[in-house]
C-alpha positions, 0 to 999 in steps of 0.5 A: 091336602096330602100332608093333612091325610098323612098326618091323620094316618100318622096320628092314628098309627102313633095311637096304636090304631090299625089304619088301612088305606083302601083303594077308593075305586075298589071301595066304590065298586064294592059299595055298588056290588052291595046295591047301596048308594052311599050319598051322605057322610054317615052312610059313607062311614057305615059302608067304610066300616062294613068294607073293613069288616068284610074285606079286611084290607091290609094294615098301613104303616108309615115309611121309615124316616129315611125312606120317607125322606127319599120319597119326598126328594124323588117326588120333588125331582119328578116335579122339577123334571116335569116343569123343565120339560114344559119350559123346554117345550115353551121355549121351542114354541116361542122360538118358532114364532115370528115376533116374541119379545127377547125378554120372554125368551130370556125369562124362559131360558133363566127359568130353565137354567134355574130348574137344571141347577135345582135338579142337579142339587137334588140329584146330589142330595139323593146320592148323599142320602144313600151315602148317609144311609148304608142299609138303603144304599145296600138295598139300592145296589142289590136292586140294580143287579136285577135285569132292567132295574137301573139307576133311575128306577131303583130308588122308586122301587125302594120307596114303593116296596119299602125293602128297608123296614 
């Protein structure tokens, strides 16, 4: 679903339409503040149009390709680390049970090994991505000079702030 939404944003942007992505919660609160209760698609569309005219939310633009690539790699890395954490917890739970078949333990260990390999591969791909994009690499190095910003968080800050554009 996310890809469909992004595709429509990109389509609109490529056709020189102004695109805004208002926060759904802020929009709902704004609608409530007007005393309206949007219940149909037509009413929702009208309220969105009014919201855009009154609030004038900031215009969205797509990330530069190299930042979008970094974002997709970071998202996948986060997913793999989350899955790895779940598998490690599962293994620990299984090992604390009295009777668990060895094939189950072996399966979880194999999954953990595969996930660790995928994480290392993706971490190398992210490092290579920085090496292949000097401006991105330079911004990453600069960010890490800020106290409290290290290797783990700086790429995420790059994506969120889009310092490269």
